[in-house]
FIBA-29611 format. One line per field, with one value per residue (C-alpha): residue number from 0; y negated, x negated, z negated; residue in one letter. Coordinates in steps of 0.001 Angstrom, whole numbers. Each point is the difference from the previous one (the first is absolute). Example, Ala and Ser with C-alpha at 12.3 -4.5 7.8 and 13.67 -1.06 7.14 Angstrom:
BEGIN
num = (0 1)
c2 = (4500 -3440)
c1 = (-12300 -1370)
c3 = (-7800 660)
residuo = (a s)
END
This chain:
BEGIN
num = (0 1 2 3 4 5 6 7 8 9 10 11 12 13 14 15 16 17 18 19 20 21 22 23 24 25 26 27 28 29 30 31 32 33 34 35 36 37 38 39 40 41 42 43 44 45 46 47 48 49 50 51 52 53 54 55 56 57 58 59 60 61 62 63 64 65 66 67 68 69 70 71 72 73 74 75 76 77 78 79 80 81 82 83 84 85 86 87 88 89 90 91 92 93 94 95 96 97 98 99 100 101 102 103 104 105 106 107 108 109 110 111 112 113 114 115 116 117 118 119 120 121 122 123 124 125 126 127 128 129 130 131 132 133 134 135 136 137 138 139 140 141 142 143 144 145 146 147 148 149 150 151 152 153 154 155 156 157 158 159 160 161 162 163 164 165 166 167 168 169 170 171 172 173 174 175 176 177 178 179 180 181 182 183 184 185 186 187 188 189 190 191 192 193 194 195 196 197 198 199 200 201 202 203 204 205 206 207 208 209 210 211 212 213 214 215 216 217 218 219 220 221 222 223 224 225 226 227 228 229 230 231 232 233 234 235 236 237 238 239 240 241 242 243 244 245 246 247 248 249 250 251 252 253 254 255 256 257 258 259 260 261 262 263 264 265 266 267 268 269 270 271 272 273 274 275 276 277 278 279 280 281 282 283 284 285 286 287 288 289 290 291 292 293 294 295 296 297 298 299 300 301 302 303 304 305 306 307 308 309 310 311 312 313 314 315 316 317 318 319 320 321 322 323 324 325 326 327 328 329 330 331 332 333 334 335 336 337 338 339 340 341 342 343 344 345 346 347 348 349 350 351 352 353 354 355 356 357 358 359 360 361 362 363 364 365 366 367 368 369 370 371 372 373 374 375 376 377 378 379 380 381 382 383 384 385 386 387 388 389 390 391 392 393 394 395 396 397 398 399 400 401 402 403 404 405 406 407 408 409 410 411 412 413 414 415 416 417 418 419 420 421 422 423 424 425 426 427 428 429 430 431 432 433 434 435 436 437 438 439 440 441 442 443 444 445 446 447 448 449 450 451 452 453 454 455 456 457 458 459 460 461 462 463 464 465 466 467 468 469 470 471 472 473 474 475 476 477 478 479 480 481 482 483 484 485 486 487 488 489 490 491 492 493 494 495 496 497 498 499 500 501 502 503 504 505 506 507 508 509 510 511 512 513 514 515 516 517 518 519 520 521 522 523 524 525 526 527 528 529 530 531 532 533 534 535 536 537 538 539 540 541 542 543 544 545 546 547 548 549 550 551 552 553 554 555 556 557 558 559 560 561 562 563 564 565 566 567 568 569 570 571 572 573 574 575 576 577 578 579 580 581 582 583 584 585 586 587 588 589 590 591 592 593 594 595 596 597 598 599 600 601 602 603 604 605 606 607 608 609 610 611 612 613 614 615 616 617 618 619 620 621 622 623 624 625 626 627 628 629 630 631 632 633 634 635 636 637 638 639 640 641 642 643 644 645 646 647 648 649 650 651 652 653 654 655 656 657 658 659 660 661 662 663 664 665 666 667 668 669 670 671 672 673 674 675 676 677 678 679 680 681 682 683 684 685 686 687 688 689 690 691 692 693 694 695 696 697 698 699 700 701 702 703 704 705 706 707 708 709 710 711 712 713 714 715 716 717 718 719 720 721 722 723 724 725 726 727 728 729 730 731 732 733 734 735 736 737 738 739 740 741 742 743 744 745 746 747 748 749 750 751 752 753 754 755 756 757 758 759 760 761 762 763 764 765 766 767 768 769 770 771 772 773 774 775 776 777 778 779 780 781 782 783 784 785)
c2 = (-76502 618 -709 3596 -763 -1343 3338 2012 -1153 -53 4139 607 -1686 1743 3187 -697 -2423 514 -306 -2556 -1951 1203 -1422 -3615 -376 702 -1909 -2966 -178 402 -2586 -2349 600 -1153 -3128 -1052 258 -1559 -3162 -129 424 -2615 -2331 757 -326 -3692 -1464 -3208 767 -2692 -2718 -1549 743 3662 1841 -3051 -464 1284 55 -815 2598 762 3369 -890 2779 291 2367 2403 -622 -1802 -1692 -1578 -3661 -1731 -3230 -2562 -3217 -2423 -1504 2677 -1695 -2993 1613 2305 -2506 -1676 2813 2557 -1665 3588 -1166 -2075 -830 662 -744 885 511 935 3310 -208 1909 -2343 -2538 153 -1544 -3738 -2158 -2823 -2765 -1813 -1778 420 3812 2256 3595 1715 1801 1698 -1721 83 -1890 -10 -1631 -1961 2101 2766 -898 605 3601 1087 -118 -1583 -2302 -3770 -1488 -3006 -1308 1314 3252 -1914 -2798 599 1005 -2845 -2212 860 -1025 1724 2723 2869 1078 3034 -370 1589 -2435 -3226 818 117 -3291 -2138 1456 1188 400 -3528 -2212 1596 -1807 -2327 88 696 3254 374 3254 1146 2698 1369 -2370 -1683 -3931 -893 -323 -1816 1073 -980 2643 -424 3340 2603 3765 2373 2457 2916 3167 3167 1817 -1940 1336 -3450 -2046 -3589 -3477 -2575 -1121 -2705 -682 1812 -3227 -889 2572 111 -3475 444 3326 -2516 2751 -2432 -235 3297 3177 1604 2822 2138 -219 2185 -1707 1555 -1883 1933 -1151 250 -397 300 924 -1557 2172 2097 69 3263 1279 2214 -3252 -2109 2878 673 -3581 -543 3060 -2067 -3507 -94 1341 -3331 -2221 1493 2302 1489 1078 1096 1960 1638 570 -1299 87 -1268 1473 -634 2169 -532 -1976 1976 2836 -663 1016 3486 692 -2395 2345 618 2275 -296 -2739 2256 -228 2934 -490 -1768 186 1518 3144 -376 -480 3047 2056 -914 463 3444 843 -1048 1990 2924 -111 -495 3217 2158 -1155 1129 3098 743 -544 2351 2671 167 -305 2741 2068 -82 906 3616 -2026 -1706 2366 1167 -3976 -16 3367 -1135 -3658 1673 2747 -2873 -1892 -1870 -1042 468 -4217 -525 2011 -2016 -2798 978 1227 -3436 -1845 1622 -673 -3513 -781 1884 -2126 -3315 1266 164 -3693 -1500 1978 -1113 -3594 502 1238 -2618 -2794 1844 433 -3229 -1999 2348 674 -3904 -279 3154 -1581 -3775 -1064 -1139 2054 131 1460 -2509 1456 -1557 1775 1500 1063 1832 1285 1355 1869 1197 1254 1598 1854 689 1428 2132 1721 540 1728 1993 967 919 3222 1608 -1127 1655 3073 122 -676 2886 2545 2664 51 3737 1070 -2256 1194 3263 -1087 436 -2653 -713 327 -1865 337 -3759 -1474 1577 -1219 -3128 -490 1289 -2190 -3486 1700 -266 -3247 -1299 985 -1047 -3751 456 1209 -2637 -2670 1503 78 -3757 -758 1433 -1026 -4099 96 1446 -2537 -2965 1611 521 -3909 -437 1955 -1220 -2241 -3656 -1733 -1981 -11 -1169 683 -3041 -2511 -2683 -2014 -3221 -3169 -3422 -3288 -3604 -1241 3639 122 -2971 703 3336 594 -2120 2302 3136 -1004 -97 3100 1892 -1469 1204 2838 3205 -1226 2302 -2016 -2040 -1001 -324 664 -1169 1588 2833 3061 2507 -26 -798 -2843 -1871 1887 -1445 1426 -304 1161 955 796 650 2433 -1345 294 -1109 -1027 -1078 -3017 -629 -3616 312 -1929 1161 2833 1549 3091 67 -519 2817 2433 65 1293 -1348 2645 -2917 -3357 -2185 -1301 -3678 -2102 -4601 -392 1186 -2729 1755 2441 -2275 1058 3180 3511 3344 2956 3390 3313 881 -3162 452 3702 -1076 -2675 2546 -2701 1706 -2772 -1910 -2780 -2845 498 -2161 489 -2293 -3008 1289 1555 3348 -507 3653 3554 931 3625 465 -844 854 -3706 1671 2829 3619 47 -1572 534 -2664 -2002 -2277 -3078 -3228 -2106 -3551 -2631 -2552 -996 -2228 2972 405 3460 632 3595 226 3204 904 1877 3471 -407 -3682 -1044 -1351 -2695 -964 -593 -1834 -2381 -101 -1172 -3030 -825 67 -2275 -2333 -471 -339 -804 1176 2983 3378 2464 3105 2933 3525 2746 1027 3669 -769 -1588 2847 2628 -2602 1185 3378 -1315 1850 3165 77 -851 2791 2083 -376 550 2733 1861 -783 970 3414 42 240 1821 2702 -88 92 3106 1719 -825 1708 2662 619 110 2204 2365 -564 1111 3382 1020 -288 1785 2643 703 3377 1044 -1177 1727 3057 -23 -885 2852 2181 -1573 -2768 -2649 -3431 -1169 2550 -2212 -2790 470 1457 -3073 -2611 1908 -765 -3676 -257 1779 -3647 -2408 1746 -216 -3943 -531 1706 -1991 -3517 193 -733 -1999 -2401 36 -1419 -2883 -1189 330 -2596 -2335 339 -942 -3334 -402 -667 2016 2787 2875 3310 2869 2352 3572 -456 -2774 3059 2586 -2516 -670 3264 1410 -3128 1073 3846 -552 -2583 3023 2565 -2275 -589 3684 1362 -1299 1290 3523 405 -997 2666 3023 -828 361 2990 2974 997 -2882 -598 3376 -548 -2950 1548)
c1 = (-99941 247 -2742 -1372 786 3440 267 -613 2465 2514 -977 836 2945 1650 -1311 831 2766 961 -3344 -937 3036 -182 -3687 1364 2835 -2632 -2872 2509 1770 -3408 -1690 3626 -404 -3793 485 2940 -2143 -3009 2547 853 -3587 -1087 2679 -1267 -3257 305 772 -1786 -2124 282 -1832 -2866 -1989 341 -2814 -1463 3565 -2 2653 -1607 1726 -800 -411 659 -853 3148 1202 1462 -2775 -1148 2571 -679 2083 171 388 -2704 -459 223 -3298 -1686 319 -2120 -2354 -1004 -320 -1944 -2631 438 -1921 1022 3354 1407 3385 2502 3639 1870 3911 2963 1517 3382 1687 -774 2677 3416 1486 -476 2585 -1017 1758 -1037 1965 3676 -241 -1388 -1117 -1558 -3544 -3117 -2951 -3690 -2414 -3775 -3065 -1160 -2487 3599 228 -3731 253 2953 1334 3396 -565 692 2317 -299 -2694 -3371 -1088 -2243 1709 4045 -352 -2838 2984 1759 3203 32 2042 -769 3513 348 905 3095 916 -1221 2291 3103 -1031 -1051 733 -3880 -3140 -1568 3121 -679 -3522 -209 3869 1254 1057 1791 -451 1342 -806 2847 919 -3363 727 -271 -3480 -1208 -2773 -572 -828 -3683 343 2166 -1473 1234 1667 -1500 -335 2503 -2869 -1104 151 1414 3020 160 1516 -1913 -3242 -1097 -2991 -1525 -1049 3680 1103 -2873 365 3726 -1434 -2596 -2322 -3078 1208 656 -573 -3430 -2170 1798 3069 2153 540 2739 -2088 -1493 -3588 -1051 -3731 -1928 -3254 -2199 -1536 -2500 372 -493 3725 -1477 -2640 2517 1842 -2443 -244 3837 299 -1550 1474 2401 -1911 -2066 3207 1759 -703 3503 -1359 -2896 1416 3029 -2792 1972 -1604 734 -180 1083 2578 -157 3510 824 -236 2335 3484 -1478 -1783 1806 -191 -2570 -7 -2759 -1802 108 1420 2244 2173 3048 1680 -2989 1200 3077 -2293 -1756 2624 1699 -3312 -111 3322 -829 -3227 1939 3042 -2734 -1770 3690 683 -3444 350 2765 -2317 -2695 2452 1880 -2622 -2327 3447 212 -4075 1577 1276 -3198 -3039 -61 -906 -2496 -1659 300 -1408 -2572 -942 -318 -2316 1426 -1707 1551 -199 1649 2843 394 -117 2478 2731 -1156 651 3717 753 -815 1823 2930 -442 -293 3402 1430 -1080 1896 2729 -705 13 3286 1359 -1594 1769 3144 -243 -1905 3068 807 -3290 -95 3022 -910 -3822 1038 -2373 1229 -2885 -269 -2180 -2480 -2209 -3152 -3500 -141 3975 -1508 -3028 1678 2810 -3016 -2223 3283 822 -4164 -448 3586 -1316 -3394 1227 3115 -2464 -3170 1143 1919 -3313 -2447 2462 622 -3326 -1649 1550 -2752 798 -511 2250 2836 -322 372 3617 -1419 1473 -3039 2210 -2289 1813 -1739 2144 3440 -782 -1074 3456 1884 -2215 1047 4227 -1209 -1495 3144 2324 -1702 102 3409 823 -2133 1768 3740 -1140 -1651 3598 1699 -2170 51 3692 69 -2186 1893 3360 -1363 -989 3544 1226 -3038 1617 -1389 632 2711 2729 -799 3848 1512 -2247 -455 -3750 -524 -2047 1264 -424 321 2380 848 -3783 -76 2915 -192 1741 3235 272 -961 3280 2035 -1257 1168 3442 732 2259 -1313 -3301 -1336 -3072 -2404 -3768 -2895 -4064 -3188 -906 2421 866 -2337 -3428 -3349 -589 -3148 -1510 -2333 -1571 1786 -1278 1627 -1937 -2946 1506 70 2303 426 3695 2252 1970 3863 1376 3686 3493 2172 2608 -2581 348 3705 -228 -2339 1798 -3695 549 -1571 -1417 -675 743 1753 -40 -460 2651 651 846 -3211 -2182 -3147 358 -2064 -2863 1345 -919 1995 -2654 839 -637 -3524 -1149 1026 -1582 -3253 -800 1295 2645 2207 2784 -820 3344 -1308 -4182 -1881 -1710 -2195 1780 3307 2743 1251 4191 1055 -1659 1441 313 -2939 1496 -1306 -460 -3197 681 -241 -3596 -1430 457 2057 -2306 -127 2630 1096 3148 -465 3039 -21 3447 -1226 -1296 1961 508 3733 1200 3625 2293 2514 3297 390 2082 302 -3502 1523 2410 -2654 -2690 2267 1073 -4146 -557 2383 -1186 -3551 957 1769 -3435 -2238 1960 -1426 -2088 1244 -337 -2226 545 -1334 1420 -2138 227 -1292 -2699 -766 337 -2442 -2941 237 197 -3680 1448 3268 -1868 -2346 3035 1788 -3036 -1177 3868 -1035 -3300 902 2718 -2284 -2901 2263 1331 -3249 -1088 3370 -406 -3218 1540 2724 -2866 -1585 2886 844 -3070 -819 3932 -755 -3600 1907 2615 -1067 -31 3311 1678 -1460 1221 3316 -77 -744 2708 -1487 2384 24 -621 -2624 -1735 1087 -2454 -2078 -663 952 -2479 -3770 1345 2305 -3422 -2006 2796 -56 -4083 502 2200 -1438 -3562 2305 2069 -3069 -1566 2843 289 -4005 661 3653 -873 -2857 2791 2033 -2696 705 2829 -133 3668 749 1866 -564 -1048 3169 -831 2674 -2094 -2136 2767 1871 -3356 -833 3455 790 -3163 265 3571 -993 -2837 2557 2629 -2538 -1573 3223 1840 -2649 -349 3919 -78 -2966 2045 3186 -1899 1020 -2620 267 -567 -3224 -1182 772 -1890 -3004)
c3 = (-70035 -3881 -2159 -1190 -3839 1145 2482 -2391 -2627 2845 414 -3864 20 3141 -1670 -4197 626 -3640 -1843 1714 -946 -3632 -148 1995 -2603 -2355 623 1183 -3428 -1609 1862 -347 -3411 -574 2371 -2147 -3476 1763 1179 -3580 -1627 2111 -990 -3523 363 1962 -3005 -1296 2772 2035 -1078 1652 -3344 -453 -847 -2444 -1638 -3722 -2442 -3542 -2648 -3819 -2113 -3279 -3397 -2062 -2588 3008 1833 3267 1347 3485 884 3087 -1680 -1333 -2298 2672 -1383 1872 3600 -717 -2066 2784 2385 -2308 -966 2859 3343 1836 109 3087 -1264 -2630 -1385 -3111 1143 -2014 1087 2051 -2641 -2761 854 1009 2894 4 1100 3152 1190 3072 3213 -1850 -277 -3275 -82 -2277 975 -1216 -1316 -91 -2060 1431 -35 2717 1952 435 3613 847 -1889 1325 3473 278 3039 -741 3083 -2386 -1969 -716 -2244 -2146 -450 -199 -3737 -1223 -1433 -2635 1175 3482 1101 2574 1732 2165 3668 -877 -2720 1406 2812 -2294 -1677 2855 3206 668 -1755 2018 -1337 -3728 -408 -3064 -360 -3975 -759 -3757 -1677 -3644 -1729 -2116 -2864 803 1188 3535 1544 3525 2359 3308 2787 1025 2056 1328 483 2246 -2159 -1895 1786 -274 -805 -2858 -3576 -1106 1039 -68 927 -814 -2013 -2698 -1292 -2546 -1777 -395 -1527 -2081 -1704 -380 -2535 -1344 733 -661 -3270 -1127 2304 -1784 1363 -2072 791 2263 4092 2372 2802 2875 607 4192 979 3373 175 1965 2801 -773 -3795 -1656 -1375 -3006 -568 -398 -2270 -2439 -141 -849 -2598 -2538 433 -2358 -2602 -85 -640 -2588 -3025 588 3180 -1425 -2583 2126 2589 2616 3623 3301 3435 3342 2392 3630 651 2841 -2531 -2733 2106 174 -2890 -2490 -3032 -2687 -3057 -2551 2034 2885 3971 -304 2919 815 3147 1449 -1103 2341 2910 -634 -781 3567 1540 -1149 827 3428 27 -1527 2875 2801 -1258 -148 3533 934 -1669 1819 3325 -1193 -1045 3262 1919 -1227 -365 4228 -174 1702 2696 1012 -938 3520 1116 -2658 1258 3516 -239 -2407 2955 2190 -1709 -2183 -3295 -3594 -470 3521 -1533 -2738 1512 2126 -2894 -1779 2926 -87 -3400 432 2988 -1722 -2849 2131 1480 -3071 -1198 3175 -1636 -3518 1052 1751 -3946 -1593 1929 -511 -3455 -706 -1468 -2038 -1362 -845 -2227 -1919 -445 -530 2785 3064 2054 3918 2271 1391 2546 -1311 350 -3959 804 3057 -1444 -2767 1780 2919 -3016 -1822 3121 1004 -3908 -143 3591 -917 -2913 1614 1996 -1585 -1644 3323 2436 -2370 -63 3563 1077 -2337 2184 1332 4172 237 -2503 908 3902 -1300 -1758 -3538 -1842 -2619 -3332 -3096 -3257 -772 2805 -1405 -3634 1496 1749 -3246 -2048 1999 -68 -4151 187 2327 -2538 -2990 1043 682 -3147 -1778 2060 -1603 -3495 273 1511 -2956 -2539 1078 131 -2972 -1893 1641 -1443 -3560 797 330 -3349 -2636 -2359 258 -3125 1761 2138 3380 1556 1402 -1524 2782 -17 1856 -395 -846 1916 298 -2821 -1353 -733 -2229 -1781 -642 -3158 1403 2884 -1655 -2332 2843 1422 -3118 523 3408 -13 1140 -1862 -3252 -996 1349 -924 2097 -355 1737 3227 170 -2574 1518 1285 -2023 -2812 -736 -2664 -3136 -2411 -3689 -3584 -3287 -3120 1965 2544 3855 2789 3392 -210 3203 -62 1232 74 -925 -436 -2875 794 2174 -2225 -98 4203 384 -2847 -1853 -3455 -3365 -2168 -2471 -496 2415 2971 902 -764 338 -3435 -1225 983 -1165 2805 2126 -1557 -845 2399 745 44 1719 -2233 1987 -1255 -4087 971 1101 -2968 -2135 -1614 -2877 -314 3172 -588 -1470 891 1614 3077 1265 -1616 1417 -2478 1001 -349 1683 1507 3278 969 2909 3232 3365 1396 2747 2181 -1231 1163 -2979 -3598 -2647 -1019 -2777 360 -1233 545 -486 -33 3138 1140 2453 2324 3347 949 -985 -537 253 -1289 1981 -1203 2224 3155 -509 1730 2967 -1703 -2838 2886 1992 -3056 -968 3886 -312 -3667 1104 3384 -2651 -1510 3148 2812 2824 -1658 707 -2427 1147 -2572 -245 -2245 -2616 663 3696 -1599 -2120 2927 2006 -2483 1582 3617 389 -880 1276 3246 -275 -1516 3826 1977 -1539 672 3832 170 -2026 2812 2602 -1442 -459 3474 1847 -2417 402 4221 -108 -2101 2262 3141 -1627 -965 3836 953 -2171 1027 3378 -598 -1988 2719 1055 -3467 -900 2538 -758 -3786 633 2950 -3383 -2028 -1663 -1393 1047 -3734 -247 3562 -1594 -2755 1742 1768 -3116 -2877 1368 446 -3459 -1728 1157 -1396 -2860 -272 1294 -3182 -2273 560 345 -3222 -2468 2613 347 -3832 -421 2744 -1232 -3476 696 1787 -3039 -2365 1682 -2159 -3597 95 1951 901 -1650 2292 602 1565 2514 1747 1072 485 2727 1662 225 648 3121 1752 36 794 3012 749 159 1821 2645 376 -33 2997 1582 -1671 274 4148 236 -1531 1371 3677 1638 -122 3471 2148 -2704 1047 3398 29 -1296)
residuo = (m l p y p l l l l y r n f k r f k s t f f i n l i g l s t g l a c a l l i y l w i s d e r s f d r y h a l d g r l y q v l e n r r t a a g i e t q t g t v p l l a e a l r r e m p e i e l v a t t t p v p f f p p f t l a a g g r q l t a v p k y a d p a f f q l f s y p l l v g t p a t v l r d k h a i v l s e a l a t k f f g s p q r s l g k a v k w q l a a d s t q t s l v a g v f a g v p r n s s e q f d f v l p f a s f r d r m q m s e t i k w d d d g p y n t y l a l k e g a d p a q f q a k l a g l l r t k s a q a q a q a r t l f v r p f a a g y l h g t y e n g v a t g g r i a y v r l f a l i a g l i l l i a s i n f m n l f t a k a s r r v k e v g i r k a l g a s r a a l i g q y l t e s v v m a l l a l v v a v g l v q l v l p q f s a l t g k p l a l h w e w p l v a a g l a l a l g t g l l a g s y p a f y l s g f q p a a v l k g k l p t r a g d v w t r q g l v v l q f t l s v l f i v a v v v v n a q l a f v q r q p l g y d k a h v l r f e t a g k a a r q q a a f l s e v k k l p g v v q a s s v l g g f l g g r h i a e m s w r g k r l p v a t m l v n y d l l e t m g m h l v a g r s f a p q f r a d s a g i i v n q t l v a g l g m p d p v g q q l d g s r i v g v v r d f h y e s l h e k i k p l l l r l d p q i n t v l v k l q p n a e q g a i a r l q q l y a a y n p g f t l d y t f l d a d y q a q y a a e r r v a v l a r y f a g l a i l i s a l g l l g l a a f t a e r r r k e i g i r k a l g a s e l g i v w l l t s s l t g l v v v a i a l a l p l s y l l l q r w l e g f a y r v a w q w w y f a a a g t g a l l i a w l t v g v q a w r a a r r n p v l s l r a e)
END
């Protein structure tokens, strides 16, 4: 014997099979979308939250007032950690570290093997602050010795066979062309989790870096610092009070900080991943914008699916109105009827959840590939609770209107066969259809605009030629003998030109303020080798490029047009800027993504930097790469040449937008599918309800096209209203998204025309099929049935 709610569901299935399947498909598709988005959001929110001190773990940031406004930077002066340790009793632990992008990979040699690996320098408290479990060594002591090194488990296993065998063993390491250093393994950590915002392979003591850079003698409080400072507050310490004390610390140390109103503040460490964007000193978003966007998309798709349920349920009211009358006549209260209908919708949603889980299992590999995350359904309580909450919420939302609608009928009227007709009910049902299609049109416009912006990014002139440019890091002998290595690279057949740059050609740069004749400007610095402009196809507008025959170029700089304009230099070549002589002016080029405006930039010569850029001849790439690999192997036996193409690096800057575009395409398709299903159900129901009328009209000579128009006109009108509402709304919402780009596509009229026409065609196709079938029906059969 089935429980009563399941029995009702079974009876409804037998009576209204098409409606049942439309509801089941709509709800299960909507819930599957919501579950997939939940998995993605959970993964995003899990970043950097696995540390044991999470909740008390903070990063120190600095706000600095400049001529362009307040600039927020994560880098801090390396004197800060010691001052905080000494002067702030609220702090339990504090450590300075180097950010991972600060260094290119080091060359490590041990146990007869050579490898390149990503480094990090950190203070002794690093492994106490952060939960990277040590397999060998103790957190408080592994970084105390300046000659220590802490390896990841993977690195220790490659070098020595196991973490335990590595303890005390010597590891030689080399940074680019620097001389070889030797450190002893003091600890091994169990790797960095995937959901960490920083990925590194080994850690060296920051004290050794401090000695190497002679910081004790050279670093002042006025200096900029690219170093990160992390701290953990003691249990019970008030973050707000600590923040107030911290804010003015720099101004007590430095007259320049006082003048520039440099202010320190702390941000919860785990918040850095999602809330990483600041404008004029205020956090304005970051990846959290996409988390919110996809949460909104999940909610809207569930709303669209719920609207189907509401509309079809109330459209069938005429079939259930007698049931309501009888139950009320037998003494059932309105509350009991509301409970019954809500139970039906919740049971329906739970059944849809079961189907949705199957759909998720089916598409999860493809969804993981799209998002670039290895997502999986782990049936732990948060996922179970989320699934049940989604189903329960959807069931209650979908069943709320039908429950209150049906339970409101008066028993005396409906038992006499009088179905109450209320204008408000009709308006509500039509309003829900309008809302449903408004959201669908919004999705279509979003897909069109996001793809247009990505196409614009591809077309935008960048000020350099990124095609056929190979990028790789040198190590070992190739790094030590950089000039000789580059000279031989340039001689290889298929190579047009070669140069090098520090850290990579794309991405943010360290910014410091510079002054000229009383004007101050924040200026980014790019360290480059000879021939960079020629390799990248950049254009000089004045002066010349760096050249070996000009020995004074070691103290020279090349500046971009934005810097010249910002400082108001009438004749920049030959001018001195903070002690450096300007030898050339390069045309502005985009060294950051198009999210950012081109900033003032100077290029400074450094022939020892080791991120190599090689311009290859078109259609000769494969041969040139093979010869390059042979040359690299001759310099560094045992090393492999790990390279990427610059245009791939450029595309990687827009990976988030590209994923949004692809996902928006799929979700828009599903939203339209669910909306069309609802429209299909309503059209079928309308055609069935007006069967007798259609038969009479045909018997009186009405044409089939006239019948089709009769059935489609009202629903077409609703879709047109939805389009009229959706287009201005989509403009407002997507304009906000586009404002995240400093360079963005201009709005075109056809974005709206395409979305509106597409929605209208889908609606006509959906309704038209049902209307045509009704119009083709033999009127004799319809009238005989009546």
